[in-house]
C-alpha positions in Angstrom: -25.6 9.1 10.0 -23.7 9.2 6.5 -20.2 10.4 7.3 -18.8 13.3 5.0 -17.2 12.4 1.8 -13.7 11.2 2.1 -11.2 13.6 1.1 -7.7 14.1 -0.2 -6.9 15.7 3.2 -8.2 12.4 4.9 -6.1 10.2 2.4 -3.2 12.6 3.3 -3.6 12.0 6.9 -3.7 7.9 6.5 -0.9 8.1 4.3 1.2 10.0 6.7 0.1 7.9 9.9 0.7 4.5 7.9 4.2 5.5 6.5 5.4 6.8 9.8 4.3 3.2 11.3 6.0 1.6 8.8 9.4 3.4 9.2 9.2 1.7 12.7 7.8 -1.8 11.7 10.4 -4.4 12.4 10.1 -6.4 9.0 8.7 -3.5 6.7 11.1 -1.0 8.0 14.1 -2.2 6.8 12.7 -2.9 3.4 11.2 0.6 2.9 14.5 2.1 4.4 16.3 0.4 1.8 14.0 1.8 -1.4 12.4 5.1 0.1 15.1 8.2 0.3 12.7 11.3 0.4 10.0 10.5 2.7 8.1 13.4 2.1 8.3 12.9 -1.6 7.4 9.3 -0.8 4.2 10.1 1.0 3.2 12.4 -1.8 3.4 10.1 -4.3 1.3 7.7 -2.5 -1.2 10.5 -1.6 -1.4 11.0 -5.5 -1.6 6.9 -5.9 -4.9 6.7 -3.2 -6.1 9.8 -4.2 -6.5 8.4 -7.9 -7.4 4.8 -6.6 -10.3 5.9 -4.0 -11.3 9.2 -5.4 -10.9 8.7 -8.9 -8.8 12.0 -9.3 -6.2 10.5 -11.8 -3.2 12.2 -10.3 -1.2 9.4 -9.8 1.1 8.5 -13.4 3.4 5.8 -12.4 4.0 1.7 -12.5 3.3 0.4 -9.1 4.6 -3.2 -10.5 8.0 -1.9 -12.0 8.5 0.1 -8.8 8.1 -2.6 -6.3 10.1 -5.3 -8.6 13.6 -4.7 -7.6 13.3 -4.6 -3.7 13.4 -7.5 -1.6 10.0 -8.1 -0.7 8.6 -11.5 0.1 4.9 -13.0 0.2 5.1 -12.6 4.6 5.5 -8.5 3.9 2.1 -8.2 2.4 0.5 -9.8 5.3 2.4 -7.1 7.4 1.6 -4.1 5.2 -2.1 -4.9 4.9 -2.4 -5.5 8.8 -0.7 -2.0 9.4 -2.9 -0.5 6.3 -6.0 -1.9 8.1 -5.0 -0.6 11.6 -4.3 2.7 10.3 -7.2 3.1 8.3 -9.7 2.1 11.4 -8.1 4.2 13.5 -8.2 7.5 11.3 -11.2 6.9 9.4 -14.9 6.6 9.5 -15.6 2.9 9.2 -17.4 3.4 5.6 -14.2 5.0 4.2 -12.0 2.4 6.1 -13.6 -0.4 4.5 -13.5 0.8 1.2 -9.7 1.8 1.4 -9.0 -1.6 2.9 -11.2 -3.3 0.2 -8.8 -1.2 -2.4 -5.9 -2.3 -0.4 -6.6 -6.1 -0.5 -7.3 -5.9 -4.1 -3.9 -4.2 -5.0 -1.8 -6.5 -2.8 -3.4 -9.5 -4.3 -2.5 -8.0 -7.9 1.1 -7.1 -6.5 1.8 -10.8 -5.5 0.6 -12.4 -8.4 2.9 -10.0 -10.5 5.9 -10.3 -8.3 5.3 -14.2 -8.4 4.9 -14.3 -4.9 1.4 -15.9 -5.0 2.1 -19.8 -5.6 -1.6 -20.6 -6.3 -1.4 -17.8 -9.1 2.1 -17.3 -9.8 2.7 -16.6 -13.7 3.9 -19.2 -15.7 7.8 -19.3 -15.9 8.2 -16.9 -12.8 10.1 -18.0 -9.9 8.9 -17.9 -6.4 11.1 -15.6 -4.8 12.3 -14.1 -1.1 11.3 -16.9 0.9 
């Protein structure tokens, strides 16, 4: 049986649970604590982001690369972020929806790692590897 379509309410629930887990995570929590000073606002922004990605709502108007660039992010954070995201989407959504969001997250993570110069195999020319 096919589940009902993914909704913004589903995404809001996932984002809420995910960022609650991020705050408690020993590796990710400190990075986010230094960057996020308004958790309800941050979660609302991320609901718009994921709604734009997964539902094509075009409700997010931001620059993810620029937002992440000034923070002390290293390559290992991406593995933790993706594992926590996978755990959350699999717990909160039907398998079909979880796979869609997980596929998007994998691509977003690769893109951010590349853009931030954290992927040594695909590092842009002239960009150093930082945060080791």
